[in-house]
N, C-alpha and C positions, 0 to 999 in steps of 0.2 A: 549377881554372883557374889556380892559381899554379904557375909553373915550379919545378922541383925545384932548379935551379941558376941563380939569378938572375945577370945580368950585372953587371960592375963599375959600369956606368952606373946600373943599377937600385939597386945597393947604396948608391951615392953619394946618389941622390935620396931613398932611404928613410932615410938617416942625417940628412937635413935636415928631413924632415917625415914624418908617419905616412901613407904611401902604400902601399896594397895592390898586390900584383903585377899583378892584373887591371886596375887603374886606371892603370898606368904609361903606356901608349900614349896614352890619352885626356888625361892630365895633361900629357904632353910636347907633344902637338899643341896643346893649349890655351895653353900657355906660348909656343910658337912663333907661334901665331895672334896673341896679344896683343903679342908682341915685334915682328912685322912690321907689325901694325896701328898701334901707337903710335909705333914707329920711323919709319914712313912719314909719319905726321902730323907728327912732330917735325922731319923734314927740310923739309917744306913750310911749317911754322909761321913760321920766320924770313922766308920769302918773303912770307907773308901780312902780317906786321908791317911789312915794308918797303913793301908796297903801301899800307898804311894811312897811312904818312908821305907817299906820293905824293899821296894824296887830300887829306891835310892833318890834322895832329895836332889843330888847333883844331876840327875837325869830326868827331872820333871818336864823339861822342855820336850823331851822325846814323847812323853805321855800326852802333852798338849797337842803335839803334831799328830799323833795317832788318833786322838779324839776328833780332830778336825777331819781326818781322812775317813773315820768311821761315820761321821755325820754326812759326808758326801755319799757314802754307800746307803745309809739308812733313809735319807730323805726321798730318793726315788723309789726305794722298796716300799716305804709307807704310802707313797702316792699310788703305786701300782696296786697294793692291797685294797686301798680305799676305792679303787675303780672296779674291784671284783667282788667285794663283800658289802652287803647292806650296812649303812652307817649305824643303824640300831644294833646290829650284831658286832660290827667292827670296833666301835668305840669301847665297849666293855672289855673286849678281848685284847685291846692294847694294854690295859692294866693287868689282865690275866696273864698275858705273855711276860710282862715285867716281873710279876710275882713268880712265875715259873723259872725265869732266868736267875732270880736271886736264890731260889731253892737249888738250882743246878750248881751255882757257885758254892752254896752251903755244902753240898755233897763233895765238890772238888776239894775244898779246904779241909774237910774231915778226912779225905782219902789221901792227901798229899803229905808225904813225910820228907821227901828229898828236898834240900834247900834250893837246889837249882830249879826244880819244878815249881816250888812255892814262889820263887822269884817271878816266873812267867805267869802263873795263875794270878798273883797279886797285881801284876801289870794289866792283865786282861780285865780283872774286876774293876780296877781304877778307870780304865778307858770306857768300859761298858756303862758304869754308873754315871760317868761324866757325859756320856752320849745320851742316855735315856732321860737324865734329869731335865734337860731342856725340852726334849720331845714331849714328856708327859704334861708339863706345864703348858706347852704350846697347844696340845690337844684340849686341855681344860678350857683355855680362853677361846679357842676355836668354837667349842661347844657353847660357851656363854654367848658369843656373838651370833650363834645360830639359834639361840633361844630368845634372848631379850632384844627388843627393838631398839632403834637408835635413841629414842626418848627415854626408854626404860634404862638403858645403859648409863645414861648421865646420872640417874638417881641411884642405881643399884650396884654398879661395878665396884665402887670403893668399898661399900658395905660387904659385898661378897668376898672381896680381897682380904678382908679381916679374918675370914676363916683360915686362909693359908698362913697369915701372920701368926695366928694363935697356934696353928700346927707347928710353925717354925719355932715357937717357944716350948711347946710340950715335947716335941721330938727330941731335942737335945737334953731335956730334963730326964726323959726315959733312958736315953743313952748314958747319961751321967749316973743316975741312981741305980740302974740295973746292969750297967756294963761290967762291973767287977764280978757280980754274981753269975751272970749268964754268959759272959764273954762275947767276942765278936760273932761267933756262930749263932748264939741266942738272939742277938740283935738283928741278925739277918732274918731269922724266923719271924720275929715281931714285925719287921718291915714287910715281909712277904704277906703276912696276915692282913696288914693294913692295906696293901694294894688289892687284895681280894675284896675287902670291904668296899674299897673305892669302885671296883668294877660293878658291885651290886648297886651302889648308889647311882652310877651312870645309867643303869637300866631303869631304875626308878625315875630318874630325872627325864629320860627319854619318853617314858610313859606319861609323865606329867606334861611335857611339852605337847604331846599328841592330844591330851585331854583338853588343854587350854585352847589349842588351835581349833578343835572340834566345837568348842563352846563359843568361839568367836572372840576370845580374849585378845588383848594386845600382846602378841608375840611375833617373832619372825615367821613369815609365810613360807616356810620351807618344810620339807619332810625328811625324816631320818629313815624312812622306809624305802630307800633307794640306794643304788650304787652311784658313786660319782663317775662322771664321764672321763674319757681320756686314758692316759697310760702312765708309765714310769716317770717321765721327765716333764709332766704337766706343770708341776710346781715351779720349775725354772722358767718354762715357757710363759706361764701366766705372769710371773714376776717381771720378766724382761720386756713384755709388751705393754705394761701398764706404768705410765709416769707416776701415778699415785702410789702404787706399790713400791716403785723404785725409790721414791722420796721416803716412804716408810722404812725401807731397808737402810737407806743412808742415815736416817735418824737413829736407828738402833745401832748401826756401826759406830757412829760418833759417840753415842751414849756408852757403848762398850769401851771405846778408847779412853774416855774420861774416867770411867770406873777403874780401869787397869792402871792408869797413871796414878790415881790416888792410892790404889793398893800398893804399888811399888814405893811411893813416898812414905806411906804409913809403915810398911814393912822395914824400910831403912831406919826411920826414927825410932821405932819400937826396939829394933835390934840394938841400936846405940844406947837406948835408955835403960834396958833391962838385960842383965847378964844371963839369967837362967831361962830355960824354955818354959818352966812353970810360971814365972812372972810374965813372960810374953803371952802365954795362953790366957792368963787372968786379964791382961790388958785388952786382948781381942774380945774375950768374953764380956767384959764390961761394956764395950762399945756395942756388941751384939744385943745385949740386954736392953740398953738404952734405946737403940734403934727400934727393936721389935715392940717395946712397951709404948713408945711415943707413936709409932706408926699405927698400931691397932686402935688407939684412942681416936686418932685423926680419921682412920678409915671408917670406924663405926659412927662417928658423930659429925665429921666435917667434909669428907671428900665429895659426897653427893651434893651437898649444899653449895660447896665451892664451885663445882663444875656447872651446876644449874645457874648460879649467880654470875659467873665470869666467863663461862664457855670453855669448850675443849681446847681452843687455841691458846688460851691463857694457861691451862694445865700443862700443855706441851712446852711452853716457854719458861715455866718456873725453874726447872733444873739448869738450863743453859745460863740464865741470869745469875742464879746462885753460884754456879761454878766459875763464871768469869770473875765475880767479886772474890770468891774463895781462893782461887789461884793467885790473884793479886795480893791477898792477905798473906798467903804462905810465902810469896816472894819477899815480902818485907819482914815477915816474922816466921821463919821456918823452924818452929818448935812443935813438940809433940802435942801440947795442950791445944794449940791452934788447929793443927791438922786433925786431931782426934775429934774436936768439936765440929769441924767441917765435914768429916766423914759421917758423923751422926746426922747433921742437918741434911746432907746430900742424900743419904740413903732413906731417911724418913720421907723427904720430898719425893724420892723415886718410888718407894713402895706405896705411899699413900696418895700421890697425885700423878706422877709421870707414868707409872706402870698401868694403873687402871685407865688413865686417859688414852694411852697408846692402844690399849685393847679395844677401846670404844671405836677406834678408827676402822676396825674390821666389820662393824655393823653395817657399813654402806658398800661392801663389796659382795660379789656373788658367792654362792655356797662353795663352789670349787676353789675359789681363791681363799676362802676362810680356812679350809682344811689343807689345801695343797701349797699355795704360794706362801701362806703364813708359816707353814712348817719349814719351808726353805729359809725364810727370813729368820725365824726363831732358832734354827739349828745351824745351818751352814753359814749364814751371814754372821750370826752371833759368834760362832766358834772361829770364823776367820778373823773377826775383830779382836777376839781374845788372843789368838795366836800372833797376829801381826803387831798388835799394840804391846804385847809382852816383849817381843824382840826389840821394838823401837825404844820402849821404856828402859829395857836392860842396857841398850846402847847409850842412852842419855844419862843414866844413873851415876856414872863416874863424875859428871859435872855437878852432882849434888841435887838435893831436893829443890833448890831454887831453879836449876835448869829444867827439871820436870815441871815446875810451876809455870815457867814461861811457855813451854810446849803445851801444857794443859790449857792455859788461857787462850792460846791461838786456836786449839781444837774447839773450845767452848764458844769462841767468837764465830767460828764457822757453823757450829751447831745451831746457833740462835736463828739465822735466817732460814735454815732448813725447817726448824720447828714452826716458824711463822708461816712459811709457804704451805706446809702440811696442814696446819690448822685452817688456813684459808680454803684449801681444796676440800677439806672435810665439811666445813660450814656451808660451802656453796653447792655441795652435792645434793641433787634432788632425788636421784634413784641410786643404782649401784654405779660405782666408778671402776 
């Protein structure tokens, strides 16, 4: 199946990561899929954040709560639809539906003139974008785990993740460069178009998976030409009856807690260091640029080699180890330069190592769990972690950044054995778990 004379494009890709010739089309489509997916979300994300300020910064906790409740509603709805529609049809329409919903809000914003109505439409838009952003990425990684085998995932998931990171760089650039000329409504149209392109790429990738399977290539031996079994609450049932999936959920919950603790610490120090909102925006933007730039280099050239050399268990342990050391460093030196550097290191390690490694864990579960239980973990568990840790961090913040550092070190210390046990369960899996 390997071409005798690979193209320049193929040689460039293969110089970056260990990609077999027969995998090249699937990997390229996967990267483009993630690029348009995350890029489209990154275009609409600043619009969401702006709508949050229209609703009121002092009431953002209400929007966090509403987002969690919306996740509780949409997780079983997603599961029920996946049980009634063939996956090959259902997956593209997930993104088609997102595009349609963005266009609906575009029409609502154009038609609303009353400030009271705008207040509620803005709140609805914020909650909806905050709900679907986790869903669409969860569906992406479910699809990746349903295409690439366990051994392929170790080589390819980091490389594929770079597509999303590049999208995360391009999307904000589009919003920044075009935002003034086209406005929020124009950005919503651009995002909707990107989601439509994403849906087309999903169809192309589904066809490529079927072609590879028919040719006997190394891919997951599952088919998208079927409906999933079960009903609305299968995702919760599959999660609660599997010790492996429960460990995975706990790993994500603790990762979310650590992320929120750092977010509160950083927000407190940036607020103290910079008087104006513009200066604070530039400080956040500098961190984002550093994170995305470093992460994409590591994803393209290092993640696959790192995981193949040291194993998935090591990839899971990287962030807990970093964060125990980091929180202790903040405890003794609670200054912006230290915490800003820690945020960069933490997020680069998360995007380039922890996130792709965590997604590899789903290559050893059955197809129902990949789409249903994973969706519950990535949406409901994640949003519960977001909500609960924000309230706890808010309660501890009066004790200062040092108080949050102590709490963060304790959470990271608990996170470490969970990561270790999860890695051991994965490495010992012979079939599905």
